[in-house]
N, CA, C and O atoms as a GROMACS GRO file, in nm:
protein
  424
    1UNK      N    1   0.481  -0.593   0.382
    1UNK     CA    2   0.351  -0.637   0.344
    1UNK      C    3   0.250  -0.533   0.391
    1UNK      O    4   0.205  -0.534   0.506
    2UNK      N    5   0.217  -0.448   0.303
    2UNK     CA    6   0.118  -0.345   0.329
    2UNK      C    7   0.026  -0.340   0.209
    2UNK      O    8  -0.008  -0.444   0.153
    3UNK      N    9  -0.016  -0.221   0.170
    3UNK     CA   10  -0.109  -0.212   0.057
    3UNK      C   11  -0.042  -0.240  -0.076
    3UNK      O   12  -0.111  -0.266  -0.175
    4UNK      N   13   0.090  -0.236  -0.081
    4UNK     CA   14   0.161  -0.263  -0.206
    4UNK      C   15   0.224  -0.402  -0.204
    4UNK      O   16   0.323  -0.427  -0.273
    5UNK      N   17   0.167  -0.490  -0.126
    5UNK     CA   18   0.223  -0.625  -0.110
    5UNK      C   19   0.210  -0.704  -0.240
    5UNK      O   20   0.118  -0.685  -0.318
    6UNK      N   21   0.302  -0.791  -0.260
    6UNK     CA   22   0.300  -0.886  -0.370
    6UNK      C   23   0.280  -1.024  -0.311
    6UNK      O   24   0.263  -1.039  -0.190
    7UNK      N   25   0.282  -1.122  -0.396
    7UNK     CA   26   0.277  -1.259  -0.347
    7UNK      C   27   0.400  -1.284  -0.261
    7UNK      O   28   0.506  -1.225  -0.284
    8UNK      N   29   0.386  -1.369  -0.161
    8UNK     CA   30   0.496  -1.396  -0.069
    8UNK      C   31   0.621  -1.441  -0.144
    8UNK      O   32   0.731  -1.398  -0.111
    9UNK      N   33   0.605  -1.527  -0.243
    9UNK     CA   34   0.721  -1.577  -0.318
    9UNK      C   35   0.795  -1.462  -0.388
    9UNK      O   36   0.918  -1.460  -0.392
   10UNK      N   37   0.721  -1.366  -0.441
   10UNK     CA   38   0.784  -1.252  -0.508
   10UNK      C   39   0.856  -1.163  -0.405
   10UNK      O   40   0.967  -1.116  -0.431
   11UNK      N   41   0.792  -1.141  -0.290
   11UNK     CA   42   0.859  -1.065  -0.184
   11UNK      C   43   0.988  -1.134  -0.141
   11UNK      O   44   1.089  -1.068  -0.119
   12UNK      N   45   0.984  -1.267  -0.130
   12UNK     CA   46   1.103  -1.342  -0.090
   12UNK      C   47   1.215  -1.327  -0.193
   12UNK      O   48   1.331  -1.313  -0.155
   13UNK      N   49   1.182  -1.330  -0.322
   13UNK     CA   50   1.283  -1.312  -0.426
   13UNK      C   51   1.347  -1.174  -0.416
   13UNK      O   52   1.469  -1.161  -0.428
   14UNK      N   53   1.265  -1.073  -0.395
   14UNK     CA   54   1.319  -0.937  -0.381
   14UNK      C   55   1.408  -0.927  -0.258
   14UNK      O   56   1.518  -0.870  -0.265
   15UNK      N   57   1.362  -0.980  -0.146
   15UNK     CA   58   1.442  -0.978  -0.022
   15UNK      C   59   1.576  -1.045  -0.045
   15UNK      O   60   1.680  -0.991  -0.008
   16UNK      N   61   1.574  -1.163  -0.106
   16UNK     CA   62   1.698  -1.238  -0.127
   16UNK      C   63   1.792  -1.165  -0.222
   16UNK      O   64   1.913  -1.167  -0.203
   17UNK      N   65   1.736  -1.100  -0.325
   17UNK     CA   66   1.820  -1.025  -0.419
   17UNK      C   67   1.890  -0.909  -0.348
   17UNK      O   68   2.006  -0.878  -0.379
   18UNK      N   69   1.821  -0.846  -0.256
   18UNK     CA   70   1.881  -0.734  -0.183
   18UNK      C   71   1.993  -0.777  -0.090
   18UNK      O   72   2.077  -0.696  -0.052
   19UNK      N   73   1.994  -0.903  -0.055
   19UNK     CA   74   2.094  -0.954   0.039
   19UNK      C   75   2.210  -1.027  -0.030
   19UNK      O   76   2.299  -1.078   0.038
   20UNK      N   77   2.208  -1.032  -0.161
   20UNK     CA   78   2.316  -1.099  -0.234
   20UNK      C   79   2.445  -1.016  -0.228
   20UNK      O   80   2.445  -0.901  -0.185
   21UNK      N   81   2.553  -1.078  -0.273
   21UNK     CA   82   2.681  -1.008  -0.286
   21UNK      C   83   2.673  -0.921  -0.412
   21UNK      O   84   2.655  -0.971  -0.522
   22UNK      N   85   2.687  -0.791  -0.393
   22UNK     CA   86   2.676  -0.698  -0.504
   22UNK      C   87   2.814  -0.650  -0.550
   22UNK      O   88   2.829  -0.538  -0.599
   23UNK      N   89   2.914  -0.737  -0.535
   23UNK     CA   90   3.048  -0.713  -0.590
   23UNK      C   91   3.105  -0.576  -0.554
   23UNK      O   92   3.137  -0.495  -0.640
   24UNK      N   93   3.116  -0.554  -0.423
   24UNK     CA   94   3.176  -0.430  -0.376
   24UNK      C   95   3.077  -0.324  -0.333
   24UNK      O   96   3.113  -0.231  -0.261
   25UNK      N   97   2.955  -0.336  -0.377
   25UNK     CA   98   2.852  -0.241  -0.332
   25UNK      C   99   2.796  -0.287  -0.198
   25UNK      O  100   2.788  -0.406  -0.171
   26UNK      N  101   2.758  -0.192  -0.117
   26UNK     CA  102   2.697  -0.226   0.010
   26UNK      C  103   2.558  -0.286  -0.013
   26UNK      O  104   2.486  -0.246  -0.104
   27UNK      N  105   2.524  -0.383   0.072
   27UNK     CA  106   2.390  -0.440   0.064
   27UNK      C  107   2.289  -0.336   0.112
   27UNK      O  108   2.324  -0.242   0.183
   28UNK      N  109   2.165  -0.354   0.073
   28UNK     CA  110   2.060  -0.263   0.116
   28UNK      C  111   1.953  -0.340   0.193
   28UNK      O  112   1.942  -0.462   0.180
   29UNK      N  113   1.877  -0.268   0.272
   29UNK     CA  114   1.771  -0.329   0.351
   29UNK      C  115   1.643  -0.338   0.270
   29UNK      O  116   1.612  -0.247   0.193
   30UNK      N  117   1.567  -0.446   0.287
   30UNK     CA  118   1.431  -0.445   0.236
   30UNK      C  119   1.350  -0.342   0.315
   30UNK      O  120   1.374  -0.321   0.434
   31UNK      N  121   1.256  -0.278   0.248
   31UNK     CA  122   1.173  -0.176   0.314
   31UNK      C  123   1.026  -0.213   0.296
   31UNK      O  124   0.980  -0.234   0.184
   32UNK      N  125   0.955  -0.221   0.407
   32UNK     CA  126   0.810  -0.241   0.404
   32UNK      C  127   0.747  -0.104   0.421
   32UNK      O  128   0.771  -0.036   0.522
   33UNK      N  129   0.667  -0.062   0.324
   33UNK     CA  130   0.609   0.071   0.330
   33UNK      C  131   0.477   0.072   0.256
   33UNK      O  132   0.455  -0.006   0.163
   34UNK      N  133   0.389   0.160   0.296
   34UNK     CA  134   0.261   0.174   0.228
   34UNK      C  135   0.155   0.086   0.292
   34UNK      O  136   0.149  -0.033   0.264
   35UNK      N  137   0.073   0.142   0.376
   35UNK     CA  138  -0.034   0.066   0.439
   35UNK      C  139   0.011  -0.018   0.556
   35UNK      O  140  -0.056  -0.114   0.594
   36UNK      N  141   0.126   0.016   0.613
   36UNK     CA  142   0.178  -0.062   0.727
   36UNK      C  143   0.129   0.001   0.857
   36UNK      O  144   0.147   0.121   0.880
   37UNK      N  145   0.068  -0.080   0.939
   37UNK     CA  146   0.020  -0.039   1.071
   37UNK      C  147   0.056  -0.151   1.168
   37UNK      O  148   0.103  -0.256   1.124
   38UNK      N  149   0.035  -0.134   1.298
   38UNK     CA  150   0.082  -0.235   1.394
   38UNK      C  151   0.038  -0.378   1.364
   38UNK      O  152   0.113  -0.472   1.391
   39UNK      N  153  -0.080  -0.397   1.311
   39UNK     CA  154  -0.127  -0.531   1.278
   39UNK      C  155  -0.052  -0.597   1.164
   39UNK      O  156  -0.062  -0.719   1.147
   40UNK      N  157   0.023  -0.520   1.087
   40UNK     CA  158   0.101  -0.574   0.975
   40UNK      C  159   0.247  -0.599   1.011
   40UNK      O  160   0.321  -0.658   0.932
   41UNK      N  161   0.290  -0.556   1.128
   41UNK     CA  162   0.431  -0.568   1.166
   41UNK      C  163   0.476  -0.713   1.171
   41UNK      O  164   0.584  -0.745   1.121
   42UNK      N  165   0.396  -0.802   1.228
   42UNK     CA  166   0.436  -0.943   1.239
   42UNK      C  167   0.465  -1.003   1.102
   42UNK      O  168   0.566  -1.071   1.084
   43UNK      N  169   0.377  -0.979   1.005
   43UNK     CA  170   0.397  -1.034   0.871
   43UNK      C  171   0.525  -0.986   0.806
   43UNK      O  172   0.595  -1.062   0.740
   44UNK      N  173   0.555  -0.858   0.826
   44UNK     CA  174   0.679  -0.804   0.769
   44UNK      C  175   0.802  -0.862   0.836
   44UNK      O  176   0.899  -0.898   0.769
   45UNK      N  177   0.799  -0.873   0.967
   45UNK     CA  178   0.914  -0.931   1.037
   45UNK      C  179   0.927  -1.080   1.009
   45UNK      O  180   1.038  -1.132   1.002
   46UNK      N  181   0.815  -1.150   0.992
   46UNK     CA  182   0.821  -1.291   0.951
   46UNK      C  183   0.889  -1.305   0.815
   46UNK      O  184   0.970  -1.395   0.794
   47UNK      N  185   0.857  -1.214   0.724
   47UNK     CA  186   0.910  -1.223   0.589
   47UNK      C  187   1.052  -1.173   0.574
   47UNK      O  188   1.130  -1.229   0.497
   48UNK      N  189   1.088  -1.068   0.647
   48UNK     CA  190   1.217  -1.003   0.628
   48UNK      C  191   1.314  -1.020   0.744
   48UNK      O  192   1.433  -0.995   0.728
   49UNK      N  193   1.264  -1.062   0.859
   49UNK     CA  194   1.350  -1.070   0.976
   49UNK      C  195   1.378  -0.930   1.030
   49UNK      O  196   1.313  -0.833   0.991
   50UNK      N  197   1.474  -0.921   1.119
   50UNK     CA  198   1.500  -0.792   1.183
   50UNK      C  199   1.587  -0.699   1.098
   50UNK      O  200   1.601  -0.581   1.130
   51UNK      N  201   1.645  -0.750   0.991
   51UNK     CA  202   1.726  -0.666   0.904
   51UNK      C  203   1.639  -0.606   0.794
   51UNK      O  204   1.656  -0.636   0.676
   52UNK      N  205   1.546  -0.521   0.835
   52UNK     CA  206   1.459  -0.454   0.740
   52UNK      C  207   1.418  -0.319   0.798
   52UNK      O  208   1.440  -0.290   0.916
   53UNK      N  209   1.358  -0.239   0.715
   53UNK     CA  210   1.304  -0.111   0.758
   53UNK      C  211   1.154  -0.119   0.743
   53UNK      O  212   1.102  -0.148   0.635
   54UNK      N  213   1.083  -0.092   0.852
   54UNK     CA  214   0.937  -0.091   0.848
   54UNK      C  215   0.892   0.055   0.860
   54UNK      O  216   0.901   0.115   0.968
   55UNK      N  217   0.845   0.110   0.750
   55UNK     CA  218   0.798   0.249   0.748
   55UNK      C  219   0.647   0.248   0.770
   55UNK      O  220   0.570   0.219   0.678
   56UNK      N  221   0.607   0.281   0.888
   56UNK     CA  222   0.465   0.278   0.923
   56UNK      C  223   0.415   0.419   0.951
   56UNK      O  224   0.363   0.448   1.058
   57UNK      N  225   0.431   0.506   0.852
   57UNK     CA  226   0.396   0.646   0.874
   57UNK      C  227   0.250   0.662   0.917
   57UNK      O  228   0.223   0.714   1.025
   58UNK      N  229   0.159   0.617   0.834
   58UNK     CA  230   0.017   0.628   0.867
   58UNK      C  231  -0.020   0.544   0.987
   58UNK      O  232  -0.110   0.579   1.063
   59UNK      N  233   0.050   0.432   1.004
   59UNK     CA  234   0.026   0.346   1.119
   59UNK      C  235   0.075   0.406   1.249
   59UNK      O  236   0.038   0.359   1.357
   60UNK      N  237   0.157   0.507   1.240
   60UNK     CA  238   0.202   0.580   1.359
   60UNK      C  239   0.117   0.706   1.376
   60UNK      O  240   0.053   0.725   1.479
   61UNK      N  241   0.116   0.790   1.274
   61UNK     CA  242   0.048   0.920   1.284
   61UNK      C  243  -0.104   0.909   1.283
   61UNK      O  244  -0.173   1.000   1.329
   62UNK      N  245  -0.158   0.799   1.231
   62UNK     CA  246  -0.303   0.783   1.224
   62UNK      C  247  -0.365   0.717   1.346
   62UNK      O  248  -0.486   0.698   1.351
   63UNK      N  249  -0.284   0.683   1.444
   63UNK     CA  250  -0.336   0.618   1.566
   63UNK      C  251  -0.440   0.710   1.631
   63UNK      O  252  -0.418   0.830   1.642
   64UNK      N  253  -0.554   0.653   1.674
   64UNK     CA  254  -0.660   0.736   1.734
   64UNK      C  255  -0.615   0.819   1.854
   64UNK      O  256  -0.674   0.924   1.882
   65UNK      N  257  -0.512   0.775   1.925
   65UNK     CA  258  -0.464   0.848   2.042
   65UNK      C  259  -0.340   0.932   2.013
   65UNK      O  260  -0.275   0.980   2.106
   66UNK      N  261  -0.308   0.950   1.886
   66UNK     CA  262  -0.198   1.038   1.849
   66UNK      C  263  -0.070   0.965   1.809
   66UNK      O  264  -0.059   0.843   1.819
   67UNK      N  265   0.025   1.045   1.765
   67UNK     CA  266   0.151   0.994   1.712
   67UNK      C  267   0.233   0.915   1.814
   67UNK      O  268   0.286   0.809   1.781
   68UNK      N  269   0.243   0.964   1.935
   68UNK     CA  270   0.321   0.893   2.036
   68UNK      C  271   0.262   0.756   2.063
   68UNK      O  272   0.335   0.658   2.073
   69UNK      N  273   0.130   0.749   2.075
   69UNK     CA  274   0.064   0.620   2.096
   69UNK      C  275   0.085   0.528   1.975
   69UNK      O  276   0.102   0.408   1.991
   70UNK      N  277   0.084   0.586   1.855
   70UNK     CA  278   0.107   0.507   1.735
   70UNK      C  279   0.247   0.448   1.732
   70UNK      O  280   0.266   0.332   1.696
   71UNK      N  281   0.345   0.530   1.769
   71UNK     CA  282   0.483   0.480   1.774
   71UNK      C  283   0.496   0.369   1.877
   71UNK      O  284   0.562   0.268   1.852
   72UNK      N  285   0.434   0.388   1.991
   72UNK     CA  286   0.438   0.283   2.094
   72UNK      C  287   0.372   0.155   2.045
   72UNK      O  288   0.423   0.046   2.070
   73UNK      N  289   0.262   0.168   1.974
   73UNK     CA  290   0.192   0.050   1.923
   73UNK      C  291   0.278  -0.030   1.825
   73UNK      O  292   0.278  -0.152   1.829
   74UNK      N  293   0.350   0.040   1.738
   74UNK     CA  294   0.438  -0.029   1.642
   74UNK      C  295   0.550  -0.100   1.717
   74UNK      O  296   0.583  -0.215   1.686
   75UNK      N  297   0.610  -0.033   1.815
   75UNK     CA  298   0.716  -0.096   1.894
   75UNK      C  299   0.660  -0.215   1.972
   75UNK      O  300   0.725  -0.319   1.981
   76UNK      N  301   0.541  -0.200   2.027
   76UNK     CA  302   0.479  -0.311   2.101
   76UNK      C  303   0.453  -0.430   2.009
   76UNK      O  304   0.471  -0.544   2.049
   77UNK      N  305   0.411  -0.403   1.886
   77UNK     CA  306   0.389  -0.512   1.790
   77UNK      C  307   0.520  -0.583   1.759
   77UNK      O  308   0.524  -0.706   1.751
   78UNK      N  309   0.628  -0.506   1.743
   78UNK     CA  310   0.759  -0.568   1.718
   78UNK      C  311   0.806  -0.646   1.840
   78UNK      O  312   0.864  -0.754   1.826
   79UNK      N  313   0.782  -0.593   1.959
   79UNK     CA  314   0.820  -0.665   2.081
   79UNK      C  315   0.745  -0.797   2.092
   79UNK      O  316   0.803  -0.900   2.127
   80UNK      N  317   0.616  -0.795   2.060
   80UNK     CA  318   0.536  -0.918   2.065
   80UNK      C  319   0.592  -1.021   1.968
   80UNK      O  320   0.602  -1.140   2.002
   81UNK      N  321   0.631  -0.977   1.848
   81UNK     CA  322   0.689  -1.068   1.749
   81UNK      C  323   0.819  -1.128   1.803
   81UNK      O  324   0.842  -1.248   1.795
   82UNK      N  325   0.903  -1.041   1.858
   82UNK     CA  326   1.033  -1.086   1.910
   82UNK      C  327   1.016  -1.189   2.021
   82UNK      O  328   1.093  -1.284   2.030
   83UNK      N  329   0.914  -1.170   2.105
   83UNK     CA  330   0.890  -1.262   2.216
   83UNK      C  331   0.797  -1.378   2.178
   83UNK      O  332   0.763  -1.461   2.261
   84UNK      N  333   0.758  -1.381   2.050
   84UNK     CA  334   0.671  -1.486   1.996
   84UNK      C  335   0.538  -1.496   2.071
   84UNK      O  336   0.489  -1.605   2.102
   85UNK      N  337   0.480  -1.380   2.099
   85UNK     CA  338   0.350  -1.372   2.165
   85UNK      C  339   0.250  -1.321   2.062
   85UNK      O  340   0.275  -1.220   1.996
   86UNK      N  341   0.136  -1.388   2.046
   86UNK     CA  342   0.035  -1.340   1.952
   86UNK      C  343  -0.006  -1.195   1.982
   86UNK      O  344  -0.017  -1.155   2.098
   87UNK      N  345  -0.029  -1.118   1.877
   87UNK     CA  346  -0.060  -0.976   1.893
   87UNK      C  347  -0.178  -0.951   1.987
   87UNK      O  348  -0.169  -0.868   2.077
   88UNK      N  349  -0.286  -1.022   1.965
   88UNK     CA  350  -0.406  -0.998   2.047
   88UNK      C  351  -0.380  -1.027   2.194
   88UNK      O  352  -0.432  -0.959   2.282
   89UNK      N  353  -0.300  -1.129   2.220
   89UNK     CA  354  -0.265  -1.160   2.359
   89UNK      C  355  -0.179  -1.049   2.419
   89UNK      O  356  -0.204  -1.004   2.530
   90UNK      N  357  -0.078  -1.006   2.344
   90UNK     CA  358   0.012  -0.902   2.393
   90UNK      C  359  -0.063  -0.770   2.413
   90UNK      O  360  -0.032  -0.693   2.504
   91UNK      N  361  -0.160  -0.746   2.327
   91UNK     CA  362  -0.235  -0.621   2.333
   91UNK      C  363  -0.318  -0.608   2.461
   91UNK      O  364  -0.352  -0.496   2.501
   92UNK      N  365  -0.350  -0.718   2.523
   92UNK     CA  366  -0.431  -0.712   2.646
   92UNK      C  367  -0.365  -0.628   2.754
   92UNK      O  368  -0.434  -0.566   2.835
   93UNK      N  369  -0.233  -0.625   2.756
   93UNK     CA  370  -0.160  -0.548   2.857
   93UNK      C  371  -0.088  -0.427   2.799
   93UNK      O  372  -0.005  -0.366   2.867
   94UNK      N  373  -0.119  -0.393   2.674
   94UNK     CA  374  -0.053  -0.280   2.608
   94UNK      C  375  -0.160  -0.198   2.535
   94UNK      O  376  -0.199  -0.230   2.423
   95UNK      N  377  -0.205  -0.092   2.601
   95UNK     CA  378  -0.323  -0.019   2.554
   95UNK      C  379  -0.306   0.043   2.416
   95UNK      O  380  -0.402   0.049   2.339
   96UNK      N  381  -0.186   0.089   2.383
   96UNK     CA  382  -0.166   0.150   2.251
   96UNK      C  383  -0.184   0.046   2.140
   96UNK      O  384  -0.247   0.074   2.038
   97UNK      N  385  -0.130  -0.072   2.161
   97UNK     CA  386  -0.145  -0.179   2.062
   97UNK      C  387  -0.291  -0.224   2.056
   97UNK      O  388  -0.345  -0.247   1.948
   98UNK      N  389  -0.354  -0.236   2.170
   98UNK     CA  390  -0.495  -0.277   2.174
   98UNK      C  391  -0.582  -0.179   2.094
   98UNK      O  392  -0.668  -0.220   2.016
   99UNK      N  393  -0.560  -0.051   2.115
   99UNK     CA  394  -0.635   0.052   2.042
   99UNK      C  395  -0.609   0.042   1.892
   99UNK      O  396  -0.702   0.051   1.812
  100UNK      N  397  -0.484   0.023   1.854
  100UNK     CA  398  -0.448   0.012   1.712
  100UNK      C  399  -0.515  -0.108   1.648
  100UNK      O  400  -0.566  -0.098   1.536
  101UNK      N  401  -0.516  -0.221   1.716
  101UNK     CA  402  -0.578  -0.341   1.659
  101UNK      C  403  -0.729  -0.324   1.646
  101UNK      O  404  -0.788  -0.374   1.550
  102UNK      N  405  -0.790  -0.254   1.739
  102UNK     CA  406  -0.934  -0.227   1.728
  102UNK      C  407  -0.962  -0.132   1.611
  102UNK      O  408  -1.063  -0.146   1.543
  103UNK      N  409  -0.872  -0.038   1.589
  103UNK     CA  410  -0.891   0.062   1.484
  103UNK      C  411  -0.864   0.005   1.345
  103UNK      O  412  -0.945   0.022   1.254
  104UNK      N  413  -0.750  -0.063   1.326
  104UNK     CA  414  -0.709  -0.113   1.195
  104UNK      C  415  -0.733  -0.261   1.175
  104UNK      O  416  -0.743  -0.306   1.061
  105UNK      N  417  -0.743  -0.337   1.280
  105UNK     CA  418  -0.749  -0.482   1.268
  105UNK      C  419  -0.610  -0.541   1.282
  105UNK      O  420  -0.512  -0.470   1.300
  106UNK      N  421  -0.606  -0.674   1.274
  106UNK     CA  422  -0.476  -0.740   1.292
  106UNK      C  423  -0.432  -0.810   1.166
  106UNK      O  424  -0.326  -0.871   1.163
   0.00000   0.00000   0.00000
């Protein structure tokens, strides 16, 4: 769920189709890409679960404090989701995520 997001029901249909039995072919992962930044990670993980690829290129490299801080912010957002902690609450103790949420929103 980024800038190329569709309606949730359509995303769910695509996700489910990718996870079907493809008669001998390997299954593929859903990929969230395009406009993904730390504030969008929760929505993608809610929709796809942990068996997905979240490509947050701009959300990593565009972080105001640089690429390393951007990567940390994305991981922190995923950690918050995994621990079921709201992003804004988790960001209080994680400066990279806090900066990202101030920059892009949640």
